[in-house]
C-alpha positions as CSV (number, residue, x, y, z in Angstrom):
1,M,90.4,153.1,-10.6
2,N,88.7,154.6,-7.6
3,K,85.6,153.9,-5.7
4,N,83.5,156.2,-7.9
5,E,84.7,154.5,-11.1
6,D,83.9,151.0,-9.7
7,A,80.4,152.3,-8.7
8,K,79.9,153.5,-12.3
9,L,80.9,150.1,-13.6
10,V,78.3,148.5,-11.2
11,M,75.7,151.0,-12.4
12,I,76.3,150.3,-16.1
13,T,76.2,146.5,-15.4
14,L,72.8,146.9,-13.7
15,E,71.6,148.9,-16.7
16,G,72.4,145.8,-18.8
17,D,76.0,146.4,-20.1
18,L,77.8,143.3,-18.9
19,N,81.1,144.7,-20.0
20,G,81.1,146.8,-16.8
21,F,81.2,143.6,-14.7
22,E,83.9,142.1,-16.9
23,V,86.1,145.1,-16.1
24,L,85.5,144.6,-12.4
25,V,86.3,140.9,-12.7
26,S,89.5,141.7,-14.6
27,K,90.5,144.3,-12.0
28,Y,89.9,142.2,-8.9
29,E,90.3,138.5,-10.0
30,G,94.0,138.5,-9.0
31,P,93.5,139.9,-5.5
32,V,90.3,137.8,-5.0
33,F,92.1,134.6,-6.0
34,N,95.1,135.4,-3.9
35,A,93.0,136.0,-0.8
36,A,91.1,132.7,-1.3
37,Y,94.3,130.8,-2.0
38,R,96.0,132.0,1.2
39,I,92.9,131.1,3.2
40,L,92.4,127.7,1.6
41,G,96.0,126.7,0.7
42,D,94.7,124.8,-2.4
43,Y,94.8,126.1,-6.0
44,E,91.6,124.4,-7.2
45,Q,89.6,125.3,-4.1
46,A,90.8,128.9,-4.4
47,R,89.7,129.0,-8.0
48,D,86.3,127.6,-7.0
49,A,85.9,130.1,-4.2
50,A,86.9,133.1,-6.3
51,Q,84.5,132.0,-9.1
52,T,81.7,131.5,-6.6
53,A,82.4,134.9,-5.1
54,F,82.1,136.7,-8.4
55,I,78.9,134.7,-9.2
56,K,77.4,135.7,-5.9
57,A,78.5,139.3,-6.4
58,F,76.9,139.4,-9.8
59,K,73.7,138.0,-8.5
60,Q,73.6,140.4,-5.6
61,L,74.9,143.5,-7.5
62,K,71.7,145.4,-6.9
63,N,72.6,145.2,-3.1
64,Y,76.0,146.8,-3.5
65,N,76.3,150.1,-1.6
66,S,78.3,152.5,-3.6
67,E,79.3,154.4,-0.4
68,Y,81.8,151.6,0.1
69,K,84.6,150.3,-2.1
70,F,83.7,147.5,-4.5
71,F,87.0,146.0,-3.4
72,S,85.7,145.7,0.2
73,W,82.4,144.2,-0.9
74,I,83.9,141.6,-3.2
75,Y,86.6,140.8,-0.6
76,R,83.9,140.2,2.1
77,I,82.1,137.8,-0.2
78,T,85.4,136.0,-1.1
79,I,86.5,135.7,2.5
80,N,83.1,134.4,3.6
81,E,83.1,131.9,0.7
82,S,86.7,130.8,1.5
83,I,86.0,130.3,5.2
84,N,82.8,128.4,4.4
85,L,84.7,126.1,2.0
86,A,87.5,125.7,4.5
87,K,85.0,124.6,7.2
88,R,83.3,122.2,4.7
89,Q,86.7,120.7,3.8
90,G,87.9,120.4,7.4
91,N,91.5,119.4,7.7
92,R,91.6,118.2,4.1
93,R,93.3,121.4,2.9
94,S,96.5,120.7,1.0
95,K,99.8,122.1,2.0
96,A,100.3,123.6,-1.5
97,D,103.5,125.4,-2.4
98,M,102.9,129.1,-3.0
99,P,104.2,130.5,-6.2
100,I,106.5,133.5,-5.5
101,A,108.1,136.1,-7.6
102,V,111.9,135.7,-7.6
103,A,114.3,138.3,-8.8
104,P,116.4,137.0,-11.7
105,T,119.6,137.8,-9.8
106,Q,118.8,135.5,-6.9
107,S,121.0,132.5,-6.4
108,P,119.4,129.0,-6.4
109,E,120.1,128.9,-2.6
110,D,118.2,132.2,-2.1
111,K,115.3,130.8,-4.2
112,L,115.2,127.6,-2.2
113,R,115.3,129.5,1.1
114,R,112.5,131.8,0.0
115,N,110.4,128.9,-1.2
116,E,110.9,127.1,2.2
117,I,110.0,130.3,4.1
118,N,106.9,130.7,1.9
119,R,105.9,127.0,2.4
120,C,106.3,127.4,6.2
121,I,104.1,130.5,6.3
122,Q,101.4,128.8,4.2
123,D,101.5,125.7,6.3
124,A,101.1,127.8,9.4
125,L,98.2,129.8,7.8
126,N,96.5,126.5,6.9
127,Q,96.6,125.4,10.6
128,M,95.3,128.7,12.0
129,D,91.8,129.4,13.1
130,P,90.0,130.9,10.1
131,K,89.3,134.1,12.0
132,Y,93.0,134.7,12.5
133,R,94.0,133.4,9.1
134,V,91.7,136.0,7.5
135,M,93.3,138.8,9.5
136,I,96.9,137.8,8.4
137,V,95.8,137.4,4.7
138,L,93.9,140.8,4.6
139,K,96.6,142.8,6.4
140,H,99.8,141.2,5.0
141,V,98.9,139.6,1.7
142,A,96.1,142.0,0.5
143,E,97.8,144.9,2.3
144,C,94.5,146.3,3.5
145,S,94.3,149.0,6.1
146,Y,92.6,148.5,9.4
147,R,89.7,150.5,8.1
148,E,89.4,148.3,5.0
149,I,89.6,145.1,7.0
150,S,86.9,146.5,9.3
151,Q,84.7,147.1,6.2
152,V,85.4,143.8,4.6
153,L,84.7,141.8,7.8
154,D,82.0,144.2,9.1
155,L,83.9,144.4,12.4
156,P,84.8,147.5,14.5
157,E,88.4,148.6,13.9
158,K,89.2,148.0,17.6
159,V,88.3,144.3,17.1
160,V,90.3,144.1,13.9
161,K,93.4,145.5,15.7
162,S,93.0,143.1,18.6
163,R,92.3,140.1,16.5
164,L,95.3,140.9,14.2
165,F,97.5,141.3,17.2
166,R,96.4,137.8,18.4
167,A,96.8,136.4,14.9
168,R,100.4,137.6,14.6
169,K,101.1,136.2,18.0
170,V,99.7,132.8,17.1
171,M,101.6,132.8,13.7
172,R,104.9,133.9,15.4
173,K,104.5,131.1,18.0
174,M,103.8,128.5,15.4
175,L,106.7,129.5,13.2
176,L,109.2,129.7,16.1
177,R,108.2,126.3,17.4
178,G,108.1,124.7,14.0
179,D,104.4,123.9,14.3
180,H,103.9,124.7,10.7
181,S,105.2,121.5,9.1
182,G,102.6,119.1,7.9
């Protein structure tokens, strides 16, 4: 589905057909939850943040600008909600294990190694400043382009590139030093 199709779904929702919004929720609930989960590191908090993001989006649907992707708009709401929740929770974020897809041919040792790497990455993310955590999540988890990150965060692309560079540097340093264990 492209930007125009999402805009049509928004329009029919605003005209009273709630099925349009249901389609948008179905389309974006996975990526929205994943972004919130990577930022918060807690399954229940991520569910709450994702649900709140969709509620806020629905309430503010009339303010959606169809010149931009709905994806960018809902991601911005999700990121802001997740950051706000993380700030309210302080250091009480859990160090939850991230579920990962594992090829059926992987050995138990490979699965264990992959789970440990994943846990280390999530622990490092949990300890990062939210402005850097968001950059890593949007670029490497959500696979957004610099332009999309710029739109989601309402930042110039130059700032996105600079902040992402710093975020990667911080992440690398944490992982190499072992500062990720909690």
